[in-house]
C-alpha positions in Angstrom: -169.8 10.7 132.8 -172.3 7.8 132.9 -171.9 7.6 136.7 -172.4 11.3 137.0 -175.7 11.1 135.0 -176.9 8.1 137.0 -176.3 10.0 140.3 -178.1 13.0 138.9 -181.1 10.9 137.8 -181.3 9.2 141.2 -181.3 12.5 143.1 -183.9 14.1 140.8 -186.1 11.0 141.2 -185.8 11.3 145.0 -186.8 15.0 144.9 -189.7 14.3 142.6 -190.9 11.5 144.9 -190.8 13.9 147.8 -192.6 16.4 145.7 -195.6 14.1 145.4 -195.7 13.8 149.1 -195.1 17.4 150.0 -194.7 20.3 147.6 -194.1 19.8 143.9 -193.4 23.5 143.3 -190.7 23.6 145.9 -189.1 20.4 144.6 -188.9 21.7 141.1 -187.4 25.0 142.3 -184.7 22.9 144.1 -183.9 21.0 140.9 -183.6 24.2 139.0 -181.3 25.8 141.5 -179.1 22.7 141.6 -178.7 22.8 137.8 -178.0 26.6 137.8 -175.4 26.3 140.6 -173.3 23.8 138.6 -173.0 21.5 141.6 -170.0 19.2 141.5 -170.8 15.5 141.7 -167.3 14.2 142.5 -165.5 14.6 145.8 -162.0 13.7 144.7 -161.4 17.2 143.3 -163.0 19.8 145.5 -163.6 23.3 144.3 -161.3 24.9 146.8 -158.1 23.4 148.2 -155.4 24.6 150.6 -152.8 24.8 147.8 -155.0 25.7 144.9 -154.0 28.6 142.7 -155.3 30.4 139.6 -155.9 28.2 136.6 -154.2 29.4 133.4 -155.9 29.0 130.1 -154.9 25.8 128.3 -152.3 26.6 125.6 -152.4 25.2 122.1 -150.8 21.7 122.1 -147.9 20.9 119.9 -148.8 17.9 117.7 -147.1 15.9 115.0 -148.7 18.2 112.5 -147.1 21.2 114.3 -143.7 19.6 114.2 -144.1 18.7 110.5 -145.1 22.2 109.6 -142.1 23.7 111.5 -139.8 21.2 109.7 -141.2 22.1 106.3 -140.7 25.8 107.0 -137.1 25.1 108.1 -137.8 26.3 111.7 -135.5 24.7 114.4 -137.3 22.4 116.8 -136.5 22.6 120.5 -136.6 19.7 122.9 -135.7 19.3 126.5 -135.3 16.1 128.5 -137.2 16.4 131.9 -138.5 13.9 134.4 -141.1 15.4 136.7 -144.0 17.8 137.2 -142.2 21.0 138.2 -139.6 20.7 135.4 -142.3 20.0 132.9 -144.1 23.1 134.0 -141.0 25.2 133.4 -140.4 23.5 130.0 -144.0 24.3 129.0 -143.8 28.0 130.1 -140.5 28.4 128.1 -142.4 27.4 124.9 -140.2 24.3 124.2 -141.7 22.2 121.4 -141.0 18.7 122.7 -140.4 17.2 126.1 -138.6 13.9 126.4 -139.0 11.8 129.5 -135.7 10.1 129.0 -134.2 6.9 130.4 -131.3 9.1 131.4 -133.4 9.7 134.6 -131.6 6.5 135.8 -128.4 8.5 136.0 -129.6 12.1 136.6 -132.3 11.4 139.2 -131.7 7.9 140.5 -127.9 8.1 140.8 -127.0 5.1 138.6 -123.9 5.0 136.4 -125.8 3.9 133.3 -129.4 4.1 132.0 -129.8 0.3 132.1 -131.3 -0.2 135.6 -134.4 1.9 135.1 -137.6 -0.2 134.8 -140.7 0.4 132.8 -142.8 1.0 135.9 -140.3 3.6 137.1 -140.4 5.3 133.7 -144.2 5.3 133.7 -144.1 7.1 137.1 -141.9 9.9 135.7 -144.0 10.0 132.5 -147.2 10.5 134.5 -145.7 13.3 136.5 -144.3 15.1 133.4 -147.6 14.7 131.6 -149.4 16.5 134.5 -147.0 19.4 134.2 -146.8 19.9 130.5 -150.0 21.1 128.8 -148.4 22.3 125.6 -145.3 20.4 124.6 -145.3 17.2 122.5 -144.5 14.4 125.0 -142.1 11.6 124.2 -141.5 8.7 126.6 -138.2 6.8 126.4 -138.6 3.0 126.1 -136.1 1.7 128.7 -133.7 -1.2 128.4 -135.2 -4.5 129.7 -136.9 -7.8 129.2 -139.5 -10.2 130.7 -138.9 -10.5 134.4 -139.6 -14.2 134.5 -141.5 -16.9 132.5 -145.2 -16.0 132.0 -144.7 -12.8 134.2 -146.2 -9.5 133.2 -144.0 -7.6 130.8 -141.9 -4.9 132.3 -140.4 -3.7 129.1 -139.5 -4.8 125.9 -138.0 -3.7 122.7 -135.3 -6.4 123.2 -137.5 -9.4 123.0 -139.6 -8.8 119.9 -142.0 -6.6 118.2 -145.1 -7.8 120.1 -143.5 -6.8 123.4 -142.4 -3.5 122.0 -146.0 -2.8 121.0 -147.3 -3.7 124.4 -144.7 -1.5 126.1 -145.4 1.4 123.8 -149.2 1.2 124.5 -148.4 1.3 128.2 -146.4 4.5 127.6 -149.4 6.1 125.9 -152.3 4.8 128.0 -150.6 4.8 131.5 -147.9 7.4 131.0 -149.9 9.9 129.1 -147.3 10.3 126.4 -147.9 11.5 122.8 -145.2 9.2 121.4 -142.2 7.0 122.3 -138.5 6.9 121.6 -136.8 3.7 120.7 -133.0 3.4 120.6 -131.0 1.7 117.8 -131.4 1.2 114.0 -130.4 -2.3 113.4 -132.7 -4.7 111.5 -134.6 -6.2 114.4 -135.1 -2.8 116.0 -136.5 -1.4 112.8 -139.0 -4.2 112.8 -140.0 -3.3 116.3 -140.4 0.3 115.3 -142.6 -0.7 112.3 -144.8 -2.8 114.5 -145.2 0.0 117.1 -146.1 2.5 114.4 -148.5 0.1 112.8 -150.2 -0.2 116.2 -150.9 3.6 116.1 -148.0 4.9 118.3 -145.8 7.7 117.1 -142.1 6.7 117.3 -138.9 8.8 117.5 -135.8 6.9 116.5 -132.3 7.2 118.0 -129.0 6.5 116.4 -125.3 7.4 117.0 -124.4 6.9 120.6 -127.1 4.6 122.0 -126.6 4.5 125.8 -128.6 1.3 126.2 -125.9 -0.5 124.2 -123.1 0.5 126.6 -122.2 -3.1 127.3 -121.5 -3.7 123.6 -119.9 -0.3 123.0 -117.6 -0.6 126.0 -118.6 2.8 127.5 -120.1 6.1 126.5 -118.2 6.8 123.3 -118.9 9.1 120.4 -120.2 7.4 117.3 -119.4 7.5 113.6 -115.7 8.2 114.1 -114.8 6.4 110.9 -116.2 6.4 107.4 -117.7 2.9 107.8 -119.4 3.8 111.1 -120.7 7.0 109.6 -122.2 5.1 106.7 -123.8 2.6 109.1 -125.4 5.5 111.1 -126.8 7.0 107.9 -128.2 3.7 106.8 -129.7 3.0 110.2 -131.4 6.4 110.2 -132.8 5.7 106.7 -134.1 2.3 107.9 -135.9 3.9 110.9 -137.5 6.5 108.6 -138.7 3.7 106.3 -140.1 1.9 109.4 -142.2 5.0 110.1 -140.3 7.2 112.6 -141.6 10.8 112.7 -138.2 12.0 113.9 -134.7 10.7 114.8 -132.3 11.7 117.6 -128.6 11.9 116.5 -126.4 11.6 119.6 -122.6 12.2 119.8 -121.8 12.1 116.1 -119.6 14.5 114.1 -121.4 17.5 112.8 -120.8 16.5 109.1 -122.3 13.1 109.7 -125.4 14.7 111.4 -125.7 17.1 108.5 -125.5 14.2 106.0 -128.2 12.3 107.8 -130.4 15.4 108.0 -130.0 16.1 104.3 -130.8 12.5 103.4 -134.0 12.2 105.5 -137.4 13.6 105.0 -138.2 13.8 108.7 -136.7 16.1 111.5 -133.4 15.2 113.1 -132.8 16.2 116.7 -129.2 16.6 117.6 -127.5 16.2 121.0 -123.8 16.6 120.7 -124.2 16.5 116.9 -123.5 20.0 115.7 -125.9 22.7 114.4 -126.9 21.0 111.1 -129.8 19.1 112.5 -133.5 20.1 112.4 -133.5 20.7 116.2 -131.7 20.3 119.5 -132.2 18.5 122.8 -130.5 18.9 126.1 -131.2 17.5 129.6 -133.0 19.9 131.9 -130.5 19.5 134.8 -127.5 19.8 132.6 -128.5 23.0 130.8 -129.5 24.7 134.1 -126.2 23.7 135.8 -128.5 22.0 138.4 -126.2 19.7 140.3 -122.7 20.2 141.8 -122.3 16.7 143.2 -119.3 14.8 141.9 -121.5 12.0 140.5 -123.4 14.5 138.3 -120.2 16.2 137.2 -119.0 12.8 136.1 -121.9 12.2 133.8 -122.5 15.8 132.5 -121.5 15.7 128.8 -118.9 17.9 127.2 -121.3 19.2 124.5 -123.8 20.6 127.1 -123.9 24.4 127.3 -124.9 25.5 130.8 -127.4 28.4 130.6 -127.4 29.0 134.3 -125.7 27.9 137.6 -128.9 26.9 139.4 -127.1 24.3 141.5 -124.9 27.0 143.1 -128.1 29.0 143.9 -129.8 25.9 145.4 -126.7 25.1 147.5 -126.5 28.7 148.8 -130.2 28.7 149.7 -130.0 25.3 151.5 -127.0 26.4 153.5 -128.8 29.6 154.5 -131.9 27.7 155.6 -129.7 25.3 157.7 -128.1 28.3 159.4 -131.4 29.9 160.1 -132.9 26.7 161.7 -129.8 26.0 163.8 -129.6 29.7 164.9 -133.3 29.8 165.8 -134.1 32.5 163.3 -136.6 30.4 161.3 -139.5 30.4 161.6 -140.0 34.0 162.7 -143.4 35.6 163.5 -143.7 36.5 159.8 -143.7 32.7 158.9 -146.1 31.6 161.7 -149.4 32.7 160.1 -151.9 30.3 161.8 -153.5 31.7 165.0 -156.0 30.5 167.6 -158.4 33.0 169.2 -157.3 34.1 172.7 -160.6 32.8 174.2 -159.9 29.4 172.6 -156.3 29.4 173.8 -157.4 30.2 177.4 -160.0 27.4 177.2 -157.4 25.0 176.0 -155.1 26.0 178.9 -157.9 25.3 181.4 -158.6 21.9 179.7 -155.0 20.9 179.8 -154.7 21.8 183.5 -157.8 19.9 184.3 -156.4 16.8 182.4 -153.2 17.1 184.3 -151.1 17.8 181.2 -148.9 20.3 183.0 -146.0 20.5 180.5 -148.4 21.2 177.6 -150.3 23.7 179.7 -147.1 25.6 180.5 -146.3 25.8 176.8 -149.7 27.2 176.0 -149.5 29.7 178.9 -146.3 31.0 177.6 -147.7 31.8 174.2 -151.2 32.9 175.2 -151.8 36.7 175.4 -153.0 37.7 178.9 -156.0 39.9 179.7 
C-alpha cells in the first residue's frame, strides 16, 4: 500500500509540474479522471486475463468461534483432507467446515508407502495451493515428521526435536502456508509440551491420537489403536493431556467406537473421527478416498477399510483418458470445433508470400493447404 501511494504521489507531482509549464486546468482534469477510473497500479494482476472468469462473492469464513458454536449446539462437524487448489475449491463449494492439508499427501499424491518422507517445504507447497482454493473452510496444516537436516542448518520441520522447533514450524505453516491452524500427532508428555508452546505462540492446534501414522516405525505398521483396556485408557489420557495443553480439537484415528465415544464424552472440545465410529463430534475422510479417485494398485493398497466411497470418480477419469487417447490416435481430435483461433485470409496470404520469399517451402505448403483461396 505504501508503494502504491508513493507511485501515485510521484505521478501527481509530475502532472502538476507539467501544469505549471503548460495548462493547469488540463492537468487537474487528468488527475480527476485517473482517480475516477480506478486505475490499477500493479502489473502482476492485470484486469483481464486469458483464463479469467467471473468472481464469486467471498463466503463467510469458518473460524474457531464457528466451530465452537457448532460443537455447543451438538451439530456434527465435517472435515475433508485435500492437498491442492482444485480439490480445495470443491471442498469449499460443498460447504465442508474444515479442510486438512494432511501429511497423507506423501502416500496419496507422492506415491510413498508411509507419511514419513514428506518434508516441511513440500507440505508448505500443498498448503499454499489449498489456501488459494478454499475461501470458506477452516484450514489446518499437518505438521510432518522430520528433524533438523544438519547442524546449524535451517529447520525443515520439527515437533520431534523440541518445543522451540515446533513453534518455528507452526509459524511457517501460518505465515507461509496460509493455514488457520496446525495438526500435531501424538499425546505423550513431550508432544503435549510442544503443543502448549505452539498454542502459547498464538497458533491454533488440533491434536491427533489413536493410530498415529508418523509413529509407524514404533507401531510396526498401520494398526488400529486402543484394542485393549490399557491402550484405550492411554488414548483417553493422551486426549485429556492435549486438551489441557490447549488443543481446540482432537482427531481420533482407527479406535473402537466405544473408546472414541468415551473420549468425546470426557473432553470439552470437538473430536473428529476417522475410522472411530459415529460417536465423535465430527468426521474426516481423504478427498481421493471418498471420491473413489484412484484405481491404481498402490492406492488400493493404502485405501482404508473404514472409508465409504461416495462416487467412482477414478473409473470416470480412466474412461475419459482412454477416449481421449483413442481420439488423438484416430485423428479425431482436435476437430474444427476445437480449433477456435483464426488468422485473417489476407494475413494468411501475406504469410504465404513471405514464406516463399524466405525459401521456407515446407512451411509455405502447409500454409497454402489451409489458406482459403479467392
